[in-house]
N, C-alpha and C positions, 0 to 999 in steps of 0.2 A: 599477620597471623600465621603460625607455623605450618598450617595445612595448605597454604596457598601453593598452587603449581604454576610457576612462572616460566616453564619451559617454552611454551609457544610465544609468550610475550618477548622473551629474550632473543628469539629467532625471527622476530617480525621484520618484514621487508621495509626499507625506507619508503615513505609515501611518495607518490608521483605528484608532480606539479599540476595544478588545475589548468584547463584550457585557458589560454590568454584572453580570448574574447569569443563571443558567439554572435552569429547573425541568423536571421530567419533562413536564409539560403543555406548557410553552412549546417545548421541544425537539421534542415530537411534532408540534406545529402547524408548526414550521419544517421538519421532515422531510417532512411531508405536502406542503408547498409544493414542496420539491425533488423529491419523488417524482412529483408531478403534472406538473411541467414536464418531467421526464425521459421519462415515458411519452408526454406530448403531442408532444415532439419526435421520438419514435420511435427504436427500436433496430433498425437495418436489416440488420445482418450479424453473423455469429458470429466475433467478433474480440476483441482484448484490451480495447479501450475499452468495448465493450458488456459484456464479461465483468466488468470492474470495476464498471460501473453496476449490473449484475444482482446482483453480490455485495452491494453496498450496499443495493439495494432489498430483497433477501431478508432481510438482517440487520435492516433497519429494520422490515420487516413482522413478523418474529418478536419483536423487542423491544417494539414499540409496539402490536402487534395491529391494524395498519392494513389487513391483507389484501394488501399488496404481495407477500408471499412466494407467495401463491396466483397472482397475476398472473405472477410469475416462473416458476412451475411451468407455467402455460399457455404462456408464451413458449417455454420450453425444449422442451415437448412438440411445438410446431409446428416448431421449428428443428433438433432433434436427429435425426440420420439414422443408420441402422444402419451405414453405411460412410462416415464423415465424411472430407472432404478436409482433411488436416492437413499443412500445408506448413511450419509454423514453430511454435516453442514458444508464440508469442502466440495461436495457434489453440486452445491448451489452456485458456486463462484462463476462458472461460464454464463449463467443466466443474466448477469449484469451486462456482459458484452452483447448478449442477444437483444436486450432492451435498447442498447445504444445504437444498434443498426436496424431497429424497426420492428422487432418481434414484440408481441404483446399478449393476446389471449392464450397463445400456445404455452405460455410460461406459468399459467395458473397452477399447475401441479407443484411447482417449486414453492410458490407462496403458500399453498395448502400444507406442504410438508413442513415449512418453517413454523406455521401456526400450531402444529401438533408435536413439534420436536421436543426432546427432553430439555427441561429447564431446571435451574436452581430454585430454591425456595423463594427467591426474590423475583423470579420470572426471567432471569437472564438465560439465554441459550447456552447450554453446556457444550464445550468442544469435545470433551470426553466425560464419562461419568464422574461427577464430583469435581470437575475442573472448568474454570472459565479462562479462555485465552483471548488476547487482544486480536488475534487473527480473525475470530468470529465476527467482530464488528465490521470487518471489510467483506468477508466471504458471503455473509448474509445481508449485511446492512447496505452495501452498495446496490445490490439487486433490489431490495425493498424500496429504497429511496428513489431509484430510477423508475421502477415499475409504478410507484405512486404518482410520480410526475407525469409519466407517459399516459396513464389511464385516468388521471384526475381523481384518484382515490387517495385522499389525504391520510387514510388509516394506515396504508403501507408506509408512508413517510413518517408518521408518528411512531410506528413500531420500530423503524430504523433508529430514530432518535432515542426511544426508550432503551433499546438494546445498547446503544453507545453509553448512555448515562448509567445504566445498571452495571455494565462492565467497568466503566470509569470509577464508580464508587468503590469497587473492589481493587482495581489494578492501578489507579493513578495515585502516586505517592503525594500525600498532603504536604510533605516537606519540600520536595524539589519539582513537582509538577510532571515528572516523567512517568511513563507507563511501564509497569512490569510486564513480562511476557504472559504470565498466567498464575493461576492458583491451583492447588492440589489438595483435595478433600478439605476445603474451607480455609486453607492457609495460603496466603499470597507469597510467592517466591520472588523476592525482590532483586531479580536480575533484569536490568533495564536494556533488553535486547533492542538493537536499532530497528530491525524490521518490524518488531511488534509496535514500536512507536510510529513507524510509517503506516502500518495497517490502521492503527487507531486514528491518526491524523487524516488519512485519506477518507476513512469512513465518516469522520466529522464533516469534512468538506463536502462529501457527497450529500449528506443530510442537509447541510446548510444551503447548498445549491438547489436541491429539490424543494426545500421549504420556503425559498425566497418569495416574498410577496404573499405568503399564506399565513393564516393565524394558526400556527402549529405549536402544540405544547412541547416544551423542552428546548426550544431554539436558543434561548438566552443561556441556559446552563451549558449546552453544547458549545456555544461560542466562547463562554468564559473558560471552560476547561481546555478547549483547543488553544486559546490565546495563552493560557498559562503554560501549556506543554510546549508550544512552539517557541515562546519567549525563553523558556528554560533551555531548550536545545541550542539556541544561539549562544548561550554562555559556555556550553561544552564543545562547540564546534571548533576544530583546529583550523589553522591558517590555510591548509590545503583543501579544506571543505568537506572531507570525508570522515565521518565519525568512526571511532572504534566500534567493533562489533557489539560491545556493551558500551553505551554512549556516555556513561558517567566516569570513564577512565579507570574502571575496575582493574586492579593490578594484574590479574591472571590473563586479561585480554588487552592490556595496554599496548597500543601501537598496531593492533591487528585491524587495519582499515577494512571496512566492508561496504561495498558499493550499492547494493540494492536498497539498503535503508536510505542512503544519501539521495538516491534517485527518487524514491517514494516521498521522502520528506521535501525534496525540491519541488515536486509536483504539488504537494499539499500547501507548501508555503506560497508558491506563486499563485495558485488558484485562490487561496484564502485572501491574499493581498488584492487580487482583482475583484473578489466578491465583496469585501468590506475593507476598503483602504483605511478608513478611520481607525479600525481596530487592529488590523494586521500589517499595516505598512511597515512597521518596525522589523518584521521578519523577511521582508522582500529581498534585501541584500543577502541574507543568509541563504535564501532559496537559490539565488543566482550562483552563489559560491558553491553550494552543494551540487548544483547542476554541472558547473564547470569542473568541479572536482571528480564527480562520478564519471562523467563522460571522458575524462582523461584516461580511464581504464578500458575504453572500448578498443579492442585490438584490430589488426588489419583484416581479420576474417569477418568482422561484424559481431563479435561477442563482447558482452560486458563481462569482464573478468573480476575476480575477487568478490564473488557472490556467495553468501552463506548457503550451505546445502539445505535441503528440506529439513527443518529443525523442529523436533518435538520439544515440549517443555523440559527444561533441564533443571535439576535440583541444585546444581553447583555452577558457579560462573565458568569454570574451565570447559564445561560441556558445550559452550557456545563458540569454541575455537575453530570448528570445522568450516573452513572457507575453501571453495573450489574454484580453480582456474583451469582445470584439466578437461572439463566438459561443460557444455552449455547448460544453463539453468533457465527454463522458460520464464520463471517468475522474475528473474533478473532482466531478461530481455523486455518483458512487459513493463516493469517499473521504469526502465530507462526510456521506453517509448512514451509512457505517461508523462514523464518529466519533459521530454522533448515537445510533446503536444502542448503542455501547459506553457512552455517557454515560447513556442511559436505563436500561440494565442496572445501571450503578453506582448510580444514584439509587433504583432500585426494589429493589435487592438480588438481582437475577436473576443466575444463573450459567449461561452457555451454553458 
């Protein structure tokens, strides 16, 4: 199409080779480097990027016994306030990490905020007025699923599942199974951004893990949608493991490898395969390849490089071309740690 801007695609760096092999010990050492760098740079506010970093740090601490989960507990204790200022669904994200390290009743204001937050006519939480984003399924859904499991209140778990399903009915493409990033005033923008797919897949896994063993409405539809998505992603995955920033090979972003999505999808694939081998075993190898591919981009300082910047919904594919290696991205650090935690659990036979 004449309007395509191929300038970024034509200048794309060659992909790096994935790590040759991984062991629990090697992953723990690499995770320690990522965790050290994340803490050293500092987590300065209660927001979504910090929330993803904290989720990764907590998961890594619990999987590897590194003690980072205890540091997360201390950070949450210092920053959690009785009457939090919640202006957006992104402000809910750190609460998922708080549940993981043992906080419970103190988080009720976040659940109350979600219950009264602005919704679409279908009941889906809006990320901004008139728009649904895949990001929301994770930023709110992971918290609700974990809180429900921790408190024994299945209503929270069911709401996490409902949110995933309502978003998927708008954002998941019936033809290819992939998730678009979002919709704008009722129109879905069919850009299949990798990190949006990671948010959705991780949200689905969080719900399925929280609902395991419970008679929760929606579990089968979530499982089917996740299976379709992850299976589709295996068909688009390159040999080096790291998908383009738009995972379907869109010409404007072709060859622009983006690591945070690969890390998040690795975590989702490995966790799904452990949770339901009969349904998800076929994506296990893709998860390992995504893990090895993404971790090949961790530099000597402990940073995951080639991470998409904080990205709002873009109306054209070229808008997703902004990838940063010049400064740390806390969401990239967190997603890499979530992937490492899932891999360590898989290698050691742990089930969380």
